[in-house]
N, C-alpha and C positions, 0 to 999 in steps of 0.2 A: 462456419462461425463468422459473425459479422460484428465489428466494433462500430459503435455509433457515437456521434458527438453529443455532449450533454451541456446544458446551460452552465455558465459560471456561477458557482454558489454564492459568491460575494458581489454579484452585480448590483449596482445601486439603483438601476432603473426597474428591474423586474424582481428583485430580491431572490434570485435563484430559481424563479418559476419558469423562465424561458419565454415568457410572453405575457400578453394582456388579454383579458376577456372583455368583450363589449356586448352587453345585452341590448337588444333592439326590440321595438314593438311594431305592431301593425299600423300602417299609416292611417287607415280609416277608423279603427276602433281604439287604438292606443294600447291594446293588450300585448302581453309578452308574446313574441313570435320566434325567438331563438337567441343564440349567442354566436358572435363572431370571435375568431382567434387571430390576434396579431402577434407574430413572433418578435422577440427582442433581438437587437443587433448582436448580443453576446453569444448567440446560438444559431447554428445553421442546421436546420432539420434534415436537409438532404445530404449532409456529409456522412459518408459511410466508408469503412475500410473492410474489404473482404479478405479474410485470412485464407491463404491457399494451403493445401496439404503439402507436407514435406515431400520432396522427390524420393523415389525408391532407389535403392542401390542397384547398380548394374548387375546383371546376372553373373558375370564372372567374379564379382567381389562378394556375392552372397555366400554365407557359410554353408558348407555342405556337411550334413550330419552323417555319422557312421554309427554302427551299433555300439561302439565304445564311448561315443560322445554323449553325455547325459543331456546336453542342451540342444543337440541337433535333432532334426526330425528323423524318427525311426518308424518302422512299420508297426502295424497294430498287433496286439498280443491276444492270445486266447486265454491267458492266465487270469484267474479271478484276483481281485485286488486284496484278498485277505490271506 
């Protein structure tokens, strides 16, 4: 799982969008050629936090199940469930 940074919702510059779009045209014809994206200072697109899995318990501290313990691991049964 990865947590990512988001733009500030109350930013006065970008109104919470995270950046600005700039349309540009072809130099020769003047027709639309694409859109550039300029990020706002309130947001860092590359900021990410990776959540690491929790460590496992050492083998000596793991719970060992017996036939009497309903929560411990027991062998398989041939009994039907009904």
